[in-house]
KOLVEXBA-280902 format. One record per residue (C-alpha): x, y, z; residue in one letter. Coordinates in steps of 0.1 Angstrom, whole numbers. Layout:
N
+-------+-------+-------+---------+
:    c1 :    c2 :    c3 : residuo :
+-------+-------+-------+---------+
:     X :     Y :     Z :       A :
...
+-------+-------+-------+---------+
END
This chain:
384
+-------+-------+-------+---------+
:    c1 :    c2 :    c3 : residuo :
+-------+-------+-------+---------+
:  -481 :  1597 :  1923 :       M :
:  -480 :  1571 :  1895 :       E :
:  -502 :  1547 :  1914 :       E :
:  -477 :  1519 :  1910 :       R :
:  -479 :  1507 :  1946 :       W :
:  -502 :  1488 :  1970 :       F :
:  -501 :  1474 :  2005 :       Q :
:  -520 :  1444 :  2019 :       V :
:  -527 :  1449 :  2056 :       G :
:  -495 :  1453 :  2076 :       D :
:  -473 :  1437 :  2050 :       S :
:  -444 :  1455 :  2033 :       K :
:  -457 :  1479 :  2006 :       P :
:  -452 :  1467 :  1971 :       V :
:  -436 :  1496 :  1951 :       Q :
:  -425 :  1490 :  1916 :       E :
:  -397 :  1515 :  1917 :       G :
:  -381 :  1498 :  1946 :       D :
:  -385 :  1463 :  1931 :       L :
:  -369 :  1473 :  1898 :       T :
:  -340 :  1491 :  1914 :       L :
:  -332 :  1459 :  1933 :       R :
:  -333 :  1439 :  1901 :       V :
:  -312 :  1466 :  1883 :       A :
:  -284 :  1464 :  1910 :       R :
:  -283 :  1426 :  1908 :       L :
:  -283 :  1427 :  1870 :       L :
:  -255 :  1453 :  1870 :       A :
:  -233 :  1432 :  1893 :       T :
:  -238 :  1401 :  1871 :       R :
:  -230 :  1420 :  1839 :       L :
:  -200 :  1438 :  1854 :       R :
:  -186 :  1404 :  1864 :       D :
:  -190 :  1394 :  1827 :       L :
:  -170 :  1425 :  1816 :       G :
:  -198 :  1450 :  1809 :       A :
:  -196 :  1486 :  1818 :       K :
:  -226 :  1497 :  1839 :       V :
:  -234 :  1532 :  1850 :       S :
:  -267 :  1543 :  1866 :       F :
:  -285 :  1573 :  1852 :       V :
:  -297 :  1581 :  1886 :       R :
:  -286 :  1566 :  1919 :       S :
:  -309 :  1586 :  1943 :       A :
:  -346 :  1586 :  1947 :       D :
:  -349 :  1619 :  1929 :       E :
:  -361 :  1629 :  1894 :       P :
:  -335 :  1638 :  1867 :       T :
:  -355 :  1668 :  1856 :       T :
:  -352 :  1700 :  1876 :       G :
:  -389 :  1706 :  1872 :       K :
:  -416 :  1695 :  1897 :       R :
:  -454 :  1691 :  1894 :       P :
:  -461 :  1726 :  1907 :       D :
:  -441 :  1740 :  1877 :       D :
:  -469 :  1727 :  1855 :       F :
:  -500 :  1737 :  1874 :       R :
:  -508 :  1768 :  1852 :       E :
:  -501 :  1748 :  1820 :       L :
:  -523 :  1720 :  1833 :       A :
:  -551 :  1744 :  1841 :       R :
:  -549 :  1759 :  1805 :       K :
:  -551 :  1724 :  1790 :       I :
:  -581 :  1714 :  1810 :       L :
:  -599 :  1747 :  1801 :       I :
:  -590 :  1742 :  1765 :       K :
:  -604 :  1707 :  1766 :       N :
:  -638 :  1715 :  1780 :       G :
:  -633 :  1718 :  1818 :       V :
:  -640 :  1755 :  1824 :       P :
:  -634 :  1755 :  1861 :       Q :
:  -610 :  1726 :  1869 :       P :
:  -607 :  1716 :  1905 :       R :
:  -572 :  1721 :  1921 :       A :
:  -569 :  1687 :  1938 :       D :
:  -579 :  1651 :  1937 :       V :
:  -603 :  1640 :  1965 :       L :
:  -588 :  1605 :  1968 :       D :
:  -576 :  1576 :  1948 :       S :
:  -611 :  1566 :  1938 :       T :
:  -622 :  1601 :  1927 :       D :
:  -640 :  1595 :  1894 :       P :
:  -632 :  1631 :  1883 :       E :
:  -595 :  1630 :  1892 :       K :
:  -583 :  1633 :  1855 :       E :
:  -600 :  1666 :  1853 :       K :
:  -581 :  1681 :  1882 :       T :
:  -551 :  1704 :  1880 :       I :
:  -531 :  1682 :  1903 :       R :
:  -536 :  1651 :  1882 :       W :
:  -526 :  1667 :  1849 :       Q :
:  -496 :  1686 :  1864 :       S :
:  -482 :  1654 :  1878 :       E :
:  -486 :  1636 :  1845 :       I :
:  -468 :  1665 :  1827 :       L :
:  -440 :  1662 :  1853 :       F :
:  -434 :  1624 :  1853 :       Y :
:  -446 :  1613 :  1819 :       R :
:  -432 :  1641 :  1798 :       Y :
:  -406 :  1663 :  1816 :       S :
:  -389 :  1634 :  1834 :       E :
:  -388 :  1609 :  1805 :       I :
:  -376 :  1635 :  1780 :       R :
:  -349 :  1648 :  1804 :       R :
:  -338 :  1612 :  1809 :       R :
:  -337 :  1608 :  1771 :       A :
:  -315 :  1638 :  1768 :       A :
:  -291 :  1624 :  1794 :       L :
:  -289 :  1590 :  1777 :       V :
:  -287 :  1603 :  1741 :       N :
:  -262 :  1631 :  1746 :       F :
:  -241 :  1620 :  1776 :       K :
:  -242 :  1582 :  1782 :       L :
:  -242 :  1570 :  1746 :       H :
:  -249 :  1533 :  1752 :       P :
:  -257 :  1508 :  1725 :       D :
:  -287 :  1492 :  1741 :       L :
:  -315 :  1502 :  1764 :       V :
:  -330 :  1478 :  1788 :       L :
:  -363 :  1489 :  1804 :       C :
:  -370 :  1467 :  1835 :       L :
:  -405 :  1468 :  1849 :       H :
:  -430 :  1447 :  1868 :       F :
:  -464 :  1443 :  1854 :       N :
:  -498 :  1444 :  1872 :       A :
:  -535 :  1437 :  1868 :       E :
:  -561 :  1461 :  1882 :       G :
:  -560 :  1460 :  1920 :       W :
:  -586 :  1487 :  1929 :       G :
:  -579 :  1505 :  1961 :       D :
:  -542 :  1503 :  1968 :       P :
:  -548 :  1501 :  2006 :       T :
:  -571 :  1471 :  2001 :       S :
:  -559 :  1456 :  1968 :       P :
:  -573 :  1427 :  1949 :       M :
:  -549 :  1398 :  1944 :       L :
:  -552 :  1376 :  1914 :       T :
:  -541 :  1341 :  1902 :       D :
:  -530 :  1357 :  1869 :       T :
:  -493 :  1359 :  1861 :       N :
:  -475 :  1364 :  1828 :       H :
:  -446 :  1378 :  1808 :       L :
:  -440 :  1398 :  1777 :       H :
:  -414 :  1422 :  1762 :       L :
:  -419 :  1453 :  1740 :       L :
:  -400 :  1468 :  1712 :       V :
:  -408 :  1501 :  1694 :       N :
:  -434 :  1500 :  1666 :       G :
:  -471 :  1496 :  1658 :       S :
:  -477 :  1533 :  1653 :       Y :
:  -513 :  1544 :  1650 :       L :
:  -524 :  1567 :  1622 :       A :
:  -535 :  1592 :  1648 :       E :
:  -501 :  1592 :  1664 :       E :
:  -484 :  1599 :  1631 :       L :
:  -504 :  1631 :  1628 :       E :
:  -478 :  1647 :  1651 :       F :
:  -446 :  1660 :  1636 :       D :
:  -424 :  1648 :  1665 :       D :
:  -437 :  1612 :  1664 :       E :
:  -432 :  1610 :  1626 :       R :
:  -397 :  1624 :  1630 :       F :
:  -388 :  1600 :  1658 :       E :
:  -402 :  1570 :  1639 :       M :
:  -383 :  1579 :  1608 :       I :
:  -351 :  1584 :  1628 :       R :
:  -355 :  1550 :  1643 :       R :
:  -361 :  1534 :  1609 :       L :
:  -330 :  1550 :  1594 :       L :
:  -309 :  1539 :  1624 :       S :
:  -319 :  1503 :  1617 :       R :
:  -321 :  1498 :  1655 :       A :
:  -349 :  1474 :  1649 :       Y :
:  -326 :  1450 :  1631 :       D :
:  -309 :  1443 :  1665 :       E :
:  -337 :  1452 :  1688 :       E :
:  -361 :  1424 :  1678 :       L :
:  -336 :  1395 :  1678 :       P :
:  -323 :  1408 :  1712 :       L :
:  -358 :  1409 :  1726 :       A :
:  -366 :  1375 :  1713 :       D :
:  -335 :  1359 :  1728 :       T :
:  -341 :  1376 :  1762 :       I :
:  -377 :  1366 :  1761 :       A :
:  -368 :  1329 :  1756 :       V :
:  -343 :  1331 :  1784 :       A :
:  -369 :  1348 :  1807 :       M :
:  -396 :  1323 :  1799 :       A :
:  -373 :  1294 :  1805 :       R :
:  -362 :  1308 :  1839 :       E :
:  -396 :  1321 :  1851 :       T :
:  -419 :  1295 :  1836 :       G :
:  -444 :  1323 :  1829 :       L :
:  -469 :  1321 :  1800 :       P :
:  -470 :  1349 :  1774 :       P :
:  -493 :  1378 :  1780 :       Y :
:  -520 :  1383 :  1754 :       A :
:  -531 :  1419 :  1746 :       Y :
:  -569 :  1423 :  1745 :       P :
:  -566 :  1441 :  1711 :       T :
:  -542 :  1441 :  1682 :       T :
:  -550 :  1477 :  1673 :       N :
:  -522 :  1493 :  1692 :       S :
:  -498 :  1464 :  1695 :       T :
:  -485 :  1438 :  1670 :       T :
:  -470 :  1405 :  1680 :       K :
:  -435 :  1402 :  1664 :       V :
:  -406 :  1379 :  1664 :       G :
:  -406 :  1341 :  1669 :       T :
:  -407 :  1336 :  1707 :       S :
:  -444 :  1344 :  1712 :       G :
:  -435 :  1369 :  1740 :       Y :
:  -426 :  1400 :  1721 :       V :
:  -449 :  1428 :  1709 :       Y :
:  -443 :  1461 :  1690 :       A :
:  -458 :  1491 :  1707 :       R :
:  -453 :  1528 :  1704 :       N :
:  -442 :  1540 :  1739 :       L :
:  -424 :  1573 :  1746 :       L :
:  -398 :  1553 :  1765 :       A :
:  -391 :  1530 :  1735 :       T :
:  -393 :  1558 :  1709 :       R :
:  -370 :  1585 :  1723 :       L :
:  -338 :  1565 :  1729 :       Y :
:  -316 :  1564 :  1699 :       R :
:  -306 :  1528 :  1700 :       C :
:  -322 :  1494 :  1704 :       P :
:  -346 :  1493 :  1733 :       V :
:  -359 :  1462 :  1750 :       V :
:  -387 :  1467 :  1774 :       Y :
:  -393 :  1439 :  1799 :       C :
:  -427 :  1433 :  1816 :       E :
:  -425 :  1401 :  1837 :       P :
:  -445 :  1392 :  1868 :       Y :
:  -479 :  1405 :  1878 :       V :
:  -471 :  1424 :  1911 :       M :
:  -506 :  1417 :  1926 :       N :
:  -505 :  1380 :  1916 :       S :
:  -508 :  1359 :  1947 :       K :
:  -476 :  1340 :  1939 :       D :
:  -456 :  1371 :  1930 :       V :
:  -468 :  1389 :  1961 :       F :
:  -456 :  1361 :  1983 :       A :
:  -422 :  1361 :  1965 :       R :
:  -419 :  1399 :  1969 :       I :
:  -427 :  1397 :  2006 :       Q :
:  -399 :  1370 :  2010 :       A :
:  -374 :  1396 :  1998 :       G :
:  -340 :  1389 :  1983 :       D :
:  -320 :  1358 :  1993 :       Y :
:  -293 :  1335 :  1981 :       E :
:  -301 :  1299 :  1970 :       G :
:  -337 :  1288 :  1971 :       T :
:  -366 :  1289 :  1996 :       R :
:  -399 :  1272 :  1998 :       N :
:  -425 :  1297 :  1985 :       I :
:  -461 :  1284 :  1982 :       N :
:  -448 :  1248 :  1983 :       G :
:  -422 :  1253 :  1956 :       V :
:  -384 :  1258 :  1959 :       E :
:  -378 :  1291 :  1943 :       R :
:  -350 :  1316 :  1937 :       K :
:  -354 :  1351 :  1950 :       S :
:  -377 :  1367 :  1924 :       I :
:  -352 :  1395 :  1920 :       F :
:  -323 :  1372 :  1912 :       R :
:  -345 :  1351 :  1889 :       E :
:  -354 :  1383 :  1870 :       Y :
:  -318 :  1396 :  1868 :       A :
:  -303 :  1362 :  1859 :       D :
:  -328 :  1356 :  1831 :       S :
:  -321 :  1389 :  1815 :       V :
:  -284 :  1384 :  1818 :       A :
:  -286 :  1349 :  1804 :       D :
:  -305 :  1363 :  1774 :       G :
:  -279 :  1390 :  1767 :       L :
:  -251 :  1365 :  1770 :       V :
:  -268 :  1342 :  1746 :       E :
:  -275 :  1369 :  1720 :       Y :
:  -241 :  1385 :  1720 :       Y :
:  -223 :  1352 :  1721 :       S :
:  -241 :  1341 :  1689 :       K :
:  -236 :  1375 :  1673 :       A :
:  -198 :  1375 :  1680 :       R :
:  -193 :  1339 :  1671 :       S :
:  -210 :  1345 :  1638 :       S :
:  -185 :  1373 :  1631 :       N :
:  -156 :  1351 :  1641 :       G :
:  -149 :  1369 :  1674 :       A :
:  -139 :  1353 :  1707 :       A :
:  -167 :  1348 :  1731 :       V :
:  -150 :  1350 :  1765 :       S :
:  -168 :  1382 :  1775 :       S :
:  -200 :  1399 :  1765 :       P :
:  -195 :  1425 :  1736 :       P :
:  -212 :  1453 :  1755 :       F :
:  -209 :  1476 :  1784 :       S :
:  -238 :  1484 :  1806 :       L :
:  -247 :  1517 :  1821 :       K :
:  -274 :  1514 :  1848 :       A :
:  -293 :  1540 :  1867 :       S :
:  -320 :  1547 :  1893 :       R :
:  -352 :  1565 :  1886 :       C :
:  -388 :  1564 :  1900 :       I :
:  -404 :  1533 :  1889 :       G :
:  -391 :  1508 :  1863 :       G :
:  -357 :  1499 :  1848 :       L :
:  -346 :  1514 :  1816 :       E :
:  -315 :  1515 :  1794 :       T :
:  -308 :  1536 :  1764 :       A :
:  -282 :  1549 :  1739 :       A :
:  -277 :  1574 :  1711 :       P :
:  -251 :  1572 :  1685 :       G :
:  -262 :  1537 :  1676 :       Y :
:  -248 :  1520 :  1645 :       S :
:  -260 :  1487 :  1630 :       A :
:  -226 :  1471 :  1637 :       S :
:  -229 :  1470 :  1675 :       T :
:  -236 :  1433 :  1676 :       A :
:  -201 :  1426 :  1662 :       S :
:  -182 :  1451 :  1683 :       R :
:  -157 :  1438 :  1709 :       M :
:  -171 :  1464 :  1733 :       S :
:  -203 :  1484 :  1733 :       S :
:  -225 :  1501 :  1758 :       S :
:  -258 :  1494 :  1775 :       V :
:  -274 :  1519 :  1798 :       T :
:  -297 :  1507 :  1825 :       L :
:  -318 :  1533 :  1842 :       S :
:  -346 :  1527 :  1866 :       V :
:  -376 :  1547 :  1853 :       T :
:  -411 :  1556 :  1860 :       C :
:  -432 :  1527 :  1848 :       A :
:  -459 :  1532 :  1821 :       A :
:  -490 :  1513 :  1831 :       P :
:  -500 :  1487 :  1805 :       M :
:  -532 :  1506 :  1800 :       R :
:  -513 :  1537 :  1791 :       G :
:  -525 :  1561 :  1764 :       V :
:  -513 :  1585 :  1738 :       T :
:  -517 :  1622 :  1746 :       T :
:  -520 :  1656 :  1731 :       N :
:  -488 :  1675 :  1725 :       R :
:  -482 :  1702 :  1751 :       T :
:  -445 :  1710 :  1756 :       F :
:  -432 :  1735 :  1781 :       P :
:  -406 :  1755 :  1763 :       P :
:  -377 :  1751 :  1787 :       S :
:  -375 :  1714 :  1795 :       N :
:  -384 :  1693 :  1765 :       F :
:  -364 :  1682 :  1735 :       L :
:  -388 :  1698 :  1712 :       S :
:  -395 :  1730 :  1693 :       N :
:  -430 :  1731 :  1706 :       F :
:  -439 :  1758 :  1732 :       T :
:  -465 :  1759 :  1759 :       A :
:  -486 :  1782 :  1737 :       S :
:  -490 :  1754 :  1711 :       R :
:  -516 :  1731 :  1726 :       I :
:  -525 :  1703 :  1701 :       F :
:  -560 :  1690 :  1705 :       L :
:  -573 :  1656 :  1698 :       R :
:  -610 :  1656 :  1703 :       G :
:  -628 :  1665 :  1735 :       K :
:  -615 :  1661 :  1770 :       F :
:  -618 :  1624 :  1773 :       G :
:  -601 :  1618 :  1740 :       G :
:  -611 :  1595 :  1712 :       N :
:  -614 :  1558 :  1718 :       R :
:  -590 :  1538 :  1697 :       V :
:  -599 :  1503 :  1686 :       G :
:  -617 :  1479 :  1709 :       N :
:  -639 :  1499 :  1733 :       P :
:  -629 :  1474 :  1761 :       N :
:  -593 :  1485 :  1758 :       R :
:  -584 :  1515 :  1779 :       S :
:  -562 :  1532 :  1753 :       R :
:  -575 :  1567 :  1745 :       R :
:  -559 :  1600 :  1735 :       S :
:  -564 :  1619 :  1767 :       T :
:  -550 :  1653 :  1775 :       I :
:  -521 :  1641 :  1795 :       A :
:  -524 :  1604 :  1800 :       A :
:  -508 :  1581 :  1825 :       R :
+-------+-------+-------+---------+
END
């Protein structure tokens, strides 16, 4: 549904959700051994929301008509259908996994789990074309995201302004950025990956000192009421990464493409854990605390396609606490070429006062291009 999978010939399919869940479990084990509390938001391959795409079909149809598609088709012809964004199926699926699921997950994290840190674990990708005959690339890179870099157009919406101000007042950024920088350095050291360079600085801003961290306004980094670190290592359709994924998980090292390498899953998990230990050890030692165990607990969970952790009730003193909470939850990945969308909130499922009858428009159907025309960030109806 999210188009975050591909398969080369008869090889094992590469599905981001499965990859990140494997990393999450390894990371959770490592952190529990260090004294952290880890709980998964979802342990089954099912959404957290009770809604399904079919629940949004009528709303999707109304959105398409409102935005200049008078007779929208019901279904997508195939993955290469150039008009698929104008189909009821496409829009209803986006309303399901991009809005209903993420906001339901945020409610669970913010009002039940109450962690102090959210870790979003994903795998990155370059365009691969047809998922049944994908293009592999030599490109491979790493970057991390924190919340920020809001566009003026995004701040026209009441909910985004409110969420931005709430994050500013929480001072989550004071811990979020140094955490991301420390984890980035550990991941770069472990993986040897170069930093990713965004093709435009209009929607992202490079921050911190590591050279790997960007501020970007994503729903998944904005809704959680605590520091959020969003990890994007490895290009799944890189030739090297593909070979390592096919090798699966294993202990020790194996020769992959002529180089002795750890399992890619253990390399990922170990690098994040090392970064967390480094950050919290420094934070505790600067406050005169013992450093025998990490000052956080981790709550981890399974979702559809990436790894995420979140927490409400955050206070600026978490770095100095003897125990705090981190929530890991495997989530639906947001493609790097994601976009900002019009506000259309079904009344019964979203943490918002908006109702389905209030459809906010932002230009015509295709949306307004923002910044560099070569960058695929646009304000579409319900964007992936």
